N, C-alpha and C positions, 0 to 999 in steps of 0.2 A: 245289878250290872256285873257283879262278880262272877255270875254263872253264865253270862251271855258270851257268845263267840264274837270275834272282832268285827265281823260283818254287821252284826246287829248293833254293836256299840257304835260302829262307824256310821251306820244309817241314822241312829239316834243323834249322834253328834252333828251330822250333816243337816238334819232338820232344825236343830237348834242354831246352827250357823246361819241358815236362811232366815230364821226368826230374828236373830241378832242384826243381820244386815237390813232387814225390812224395818226394824225398830230404829236403827240409826238413820235410815233414809226418811223415816216419818217423824224425825225429831223427837223420839221418845227415849232419851238417854238412860233412864232408869230401867226400862224394859230391856234395852240393849245390853246393859251391864249384867242384868240377871241372866239373860240368854247366853252371854259370853261365859258366865260362870258355869253354866251347864255344858257348854262346848268344852271348856277346860277340863271339866270332870270326865267327859267322854274321852278326850284326848289322853288324859292321864291313865286311862285304862288300856291304852294301846302302846305296844312297844315299837311298832313300825307304822309307816304309811300303808294303808290298805287300798289297793286299786281294784278291788273285786266288785265295784259297783257297776250298775248298768251304764252303757255308753253316754247317756245324757247327764250323768252325775260325774263329779270329778274325783271321787275318792275322798278319803278322810284319814286323819292321823294327827299326831302332835305337830308336825310341820304345817299342815294345812290349817289347823286351828290357829297357829301363831301368825301365819301370813294374813289370814282374814282379820285377826285382831289388829295387825299393823295397818291394813287397808282402812279400818275405821278411823284412824288418825286423820286421813285426808278426806274422808267423806264428810266429816263434821267441820272441816275448815281448811283454809289454804294459807295460813299464816306461817311465817318462818319457824315459829315454835312447833307447829304441827309437822312441818317438814323435818325439823331436827329430830322429833320423836320417831318419825319413820326411819330415818337413817340410823339412829341409835339402836333401834330394835331389829333392823334388817339383817344384822350380822351377829346377833346375840342369842345365847341359849340354844334352843333347838334349830335355830337358823344359822348357827356357826358352821363353817365348812366341816369340822370334825363330826359334829352331830348329824349333819346331812348324810355323811358317808355311812354312819351307823344306823340311822333311823330310815333313811331313804327320802327322796324328793317327792313332792306331789306330782300329779300328772302335768303334762306340758302346759296346758292352758292356765292352770292355777299358778304355776311357777312363773310363767311369762307375765301374767297379770300382776303378780307381786313385783317383778322387776320393773314393770311399767310404773308402779307406784313409787319405786325407788328413783326412777328417772324423773318422775314428776317432782319429787322432793328436791332432787338436785337442781332442777330448773327453777323452782320457787326460790331456792337459796342463791341463784345466780351462778351455779357451778355448771355452766353450759357444756363444757367438754365431758364432764362426768355423766351428764344426762344423755348426751349423744352417744357416749361409749355404751351405756346401758341399752339404748335403742339399737345400736349396731349389733350388740351381742344377741338381743332378742331376734333381730332380723336373721342372723346367721343360723338360728335354730328353728325359728317359727315365722319365717318371712311371709308366707301366705296369710297367716293369722294376723300378723302385725299390720299388714296393709289395710285391714278392715276395722282397725280399732280407732274409734273416735278419740280416745285418750292419747294415743300415740300422736295423732295429728295435732291435738291441743298442746301437748308437750313441745312438739317441734315449733308450732306457731308462737308459743311463749318464748322459746329460745330466739327465734327470729325477731320478735318484737323487743326483747330486752337486751340483746347482745349489742355491744357498742363497737366491738372490733370486727374485722373481716371474718367471714365464715370459713371454717376449716373445710377441707375436701370431704371429710365424713359428714359434716353438717349439710353441705350442698347435696351430697348423694342422698342423705336421708330426707331432705326437703323434697327432692325430686321423686324418690321412691314412694313417699306418703302422699304426694300430690298437694303439698301445702304451698299456697301462694301468699306472697307478702302483701 
């Protein structure tokens, strides 16, 4: 790996990310853990996010590796402790604002998906306004993409189902935008 250029390291890391995600979804936590170690190894060999992949791939780098590991927290569970793990990791290390400026952000869809996970974590914890704020931020940058995301509709439905107070204007707008019915 020391002699490979960043696009080859990135491709290797992307393939291991896909293996990790499949392992998590197939309830094979040991395989997922081993694959995530390989992802981390590839990410450690890169100084920045690399967006040089073909259009069907999302790019790879230290930030992409970190957000995919955060995503695993909610794939395997919906408990408050899983949600707290997402929120604790969502602004830490390479995901901190300073690191993002230095390393670069992942492509739009990967970053938006990560922020959807953050919105979901907020909703699980009953922080409805924080979840809505995340959805509104995603909408402002990736509105067409957001409208087609099942997870966004699920987050909004969870907010509607569990909120005891009157909906805010942003919540009503997002409900309508996503086509969520109570």
